[in-house]
C-alpha positions in Angstrom: -108.0 -60.3 259.4 -104.6 -59.0 258.2 -103.0 -56.5 260.6 -99.5 -55.4 261.6 -97.9 -53.5 264.3 -97.4 -49.9 263.4 -96.0 -48.6 266.7 -94.8 -50.0 270.0 -95.1 -47.7 273.1 -94.2 -48.1 276.7 -94.9 -45.8 279.7 -92.1 -46.4 282.3 -93.7 -44.1 284.9 -97.4 -44.6 284.9 -99.3 -41.6 283.5 -96.1 -39.6 283.2 -94.8 -40.0 279.7 -94.6 -42.4 276.8 -91.7 -43.7 274.7 -91.7 -45.3 271.2 -89.8 -48.5 270.7 -88.7 -50.5 267.6 -89.0 -53.9 269.3 -89.7 -55.5 272.7 -89.3 -58.9 274.3 -92.4 -60.2 276.0 -92.5 -62.9 278.7 -95.4 -65.2 279.6 -97.3 -63.9 282.6 -95.8 -60.4 282.5 -96.6 -57.0 280.9 -94.2 -55.2 278.6 -90.8 -54.8 280.2 -90.5 -51.4 282.0 -94.0 -50.5 281.1 -95.7 -48.9 284.2 -92.6 -50.1 286.2 -93.2 -47.2 288.5 -96.2 -45.1 289.5 -96.7 -41.8 291.3 -98.6 -42.4 294.6 -100.6 -39.4 295.7 -101.1 -38.2 299.3 -104.4 -40.1 299.7 -103.0 -43.4 298.4 -103.6 -46.7 300.3 -100.9 -49.1 299.3 -99.7 -52.5 300.5 -95.9 -52.5 299.9 -94.8 -54.8 297.2 -98.3 -55.4 295.7 -100.2 -54.2 292.7 -102.5 -51.3 293.4 -105.5 -49.8 291.5 -105.1 -46.6 289.5 -107.1 -44.6 292.0 -104.0 -44.5 294.2 -101.9 -42.7 291.7 -101.5 -39.4 290.0 -102.9 -39.8 286.5 -104.2 -37.9 283.4 -107.8 -38.2 284.3 -107.3 -35.9 287.3 -104.3 -33.9 286.1 -104.6 -33.5 282.3 -101.3 -31.7 281.8 -99.5 -35.0 282.7 -100.7 -36.3 279.3 -98.1 -34.0 277.5 -95.1 -35.7 279.1 -92.7 -37.6 276.9 -90.2 -40.1 278.4 -86.9 -41.7 277.6 -85.6 -44.7 279.7 -82.0 -45.7 280.1 -82.8 -49.3 281.2 -79.2 -50.1 282.0 -79.1 -47.3 284.5 -82.8 -47.4 285.5 -82.7 -43.7 284.7 -85.6 -41.8 283.2 -85.7 -38.5 281.3 -89.0 -36.6 281.2 -89.9 -33.7 279.0 -93.0 -31.4 279.1 -93.7 -28.2 277.1 -94.1 -26.1 280.3 -91.1 -27.6 282.2 -87.4 -28.1 281.8 -86.3 -31.7 281.0 -85.6 -33.8 284.1 -83.3 -36.8 284.3 -83.6 -38.9 287.4 -83.6 -42.4 288.9 -87.1 -43.2 290.2 -85.7 -45.7 292.7 -83.4 -43.1 294.3 -85.0 -41.3 297.3 -83.2 -38.0 296.6 -84.2 -38.1 292.9 -87.8 -38.8 293.9 -87.7 -35.4 295.8 -86.4 -33.8 292.6 -89.1 -35.4 290.5 -91.9 -34.3 292.9 -90.7 -30.7 292.8 -90.6 -30.9 289.0 -94.1 -32.4 288.5 -96.1 -30.4 291.1 -96.6 -27.3 288.9 -98.6 -29.3 286.4 -100.8 -31.0 289.0 -104.0 -29.1 289.9 -103.9 -27.6 293.4 -107.3 -29.0 294.2 -106.3 -32.6 293.5 -104.5 -35.0 295.8 -100.8 -34.1 295.4 -98.0 -36.4 294.3 -96.2 -37.8 297.3 -93.9 -40.7 296.3 -92.8 -43.0 293.5 -94.2 -46.5 294.0 -93.0 -49.8 292.6 -93.5 -53.5 293.2 -90.9 -56.1 292.2 -91.8 -57.7 288.9 -95.3 -56.2 289.0 -96.4 -53.5 286.5 -98.9 -50.9 287.7 -101.2 -51.6 284.8 -104.9 -50.6 285.1 -105.8 -54.3 285.3 -105.3 -56.4 288.4 -103.5 -58.9 286.1 -100.4 -58.3 284.2 -101.4 -57.1 280.8 -100.5 -55.3 277.6 -102.8 -53.1 275.6 -103.6 -53.0 271.9 -105.4 -50.2 269.9 -106.7 -50.2 266.4 -105.6 -47.2 264.3 -108.6 -47.5 262.0 -110.8 -47.1 265.1 -108.9 -44.0 266.0 -109.4 -42.5 262.6 -113.1 -43.5 262.5 -113.7 -41.8 265.9 -111.8 -38.7 264.8 -113.8 -38.5 261.6 -117.0 -38.8 263.5 -116.0 -36.0 265.9 -114.5 -33.8 263.1 -111.1 -33.9 264.7 -107.6 -35.3 264.0 -107.1 -37.4 267.1 -103.6 -38.5 268.1 -103.3 -42.2 269.0 -101.2 -41.1 271.9 -104.4 -40.2 273.7 -105.0 -44.0 274.3 -101.7 -44.8 275.9 -101.7 -48.2 274.1 -98.7 -50.5 274.0 -99.2 -51.9 270.5 -100.8 -49.8 267.7 -102.3 -52.0 265.0 -102.8 -51.1 261.3 -104.8 -53.0 258.7 -107.9 -53.9 260.7 -111.5 -52.6 260.0 -112.7 -49.9 262.4 -113.6 -51.4 265.8 -112.9 -55.0 264.6 -111.0 -55.4 267.9 -114.4 -55.6 269.8 -114.6 -59.2 268.6 -111.2 -60.2 270.0 -111.9 -60.7 273.8 -111.9 -64.4 274.6 -109.7 -65.2 271.6 -106.0 -65.9 271.3 -103.8 -64.0 268.9 -100.3 -64.3 267.5 -98.5 -61.1 267.7 -95.1 -61.5 266.2 -93.5 -64.5 267.9 -95.8 -64.3 270.9 -99.2 -65.7 271.8 -101.6 -63.4 273.6 -105.0 -64.0 275.2 -107.3 -61.0 274.7 -109.2 -60.6 277.9 -111.5 -57.5 277.8 -112.1 -54.1 276.2 -110.6 -51.0 277.8 -113.1 -48.6 279.3 -111.8 -45.1 278.8 -111.6 -42.2 281.2 -111.1 -38.4 281.1 -107.4 -38.8 280.4 -108.2 -39.3 276.8 -109.8 -35.9 276.5 -106.5 -34.2 276.9 -104.3 -33.3 273.9 -101.0 -35.3 274.3 -99.0 -32.3 272.9 -100.4 -29.6 275.2 -102.1 -31.4 278.1 -105.2 -29.3 277.5 -108.6 -31.0 277.4 -109.8 -30.3 273.9 -111.8 -33.3 272.7 -114.7 -35.0 274.4 -113.6 -38.5 273.4 -115.9 -40.2 275.8 -119.0 -38.5 274.3 -117.6 -39.3 270.9 -117.3 -43.0 271.7 -120.8 -43.1 273.2 -122.2 -41.5 270.0 -120.3 -43.8 267.7 -120.3 -47.2 269.5 -122.7 -46.7 272.5 -120.0 -47.2 275.1 -116.7 -45.8 276.3 -114.5 -48.7 275.2 -111.5 -48.2 273.0 -108.8 -50.9 272.6 -108.3 -54.2 274.4 -106.2 -55.7 277.2 -104.4 -59.0 276.7 -102.3 -61.5 278.7 -99.0 -62.8 277.4 -99.3 -66.6 277.2 -96.1 -67.3 275.2 -93.3 -64.8 275.1 -90.9 -63.8 272.4 -89.8 -60.8 270.4 -92.3 -58.3 268.9 -91.2 -55.8 266.3 -92.7 -53.0 264.3 -94.1 -54.6 261.1 -94.9 -57.9 262.7 -98.3 -59.3 261.9 -101.3 -60.1 264.1 -103.1 -63.4 263.5 -106.2 -64.6 265.3 -105.2 -68.1 266.6 -108.6 -69.2 268.0 
């Protein structure tokens, strides 16, 4: 298998925007730096301070599809985040600042359905990313699989629907289903692919508008008989990863 990295994406505030990168430095046992560093706890959340928490505790695109249209830009040196949405003015704030959290909550509430649990606070745990897995992970998607699904559905599907960290080009459609249980070299790093990603309603929303306009879940069931798209992996050996770097199956 010959594949390369076509895009690198991080999501500093879980479910609230994505940001394209040219390169990233991974560390063993950790997710992507600043990816899901914060999450938006809703009013019904049950959290243990300082610990990882499941996605059900947070505002997310599966329940509030308009969140899928947020773009993000992180100033890591200042721990400052700028969010943009087609229906809202841009917002620059520091997620760790209590006063800025209030500003963020006021900004985001208009695009959260009134009949859903409302955003209540920004949550973070030191050195723990709020990934959808209870282990620190990165996610990989296959662009050929995205194209195959779009063709099957008669749609041009944006890869942004899948919120993956690494977009791979050069694989056969759905070749990634054979990767769990294997180790792969991604740039200078070594990853262990753990499991497929079972998808939710968030992927049905258009990442430009936040409107649900494509039944990706039914499309996956029709094409591959499940709702899996992409894979989760653990970082075993860290190092730099850049756009254009290759993927090699190690074992």
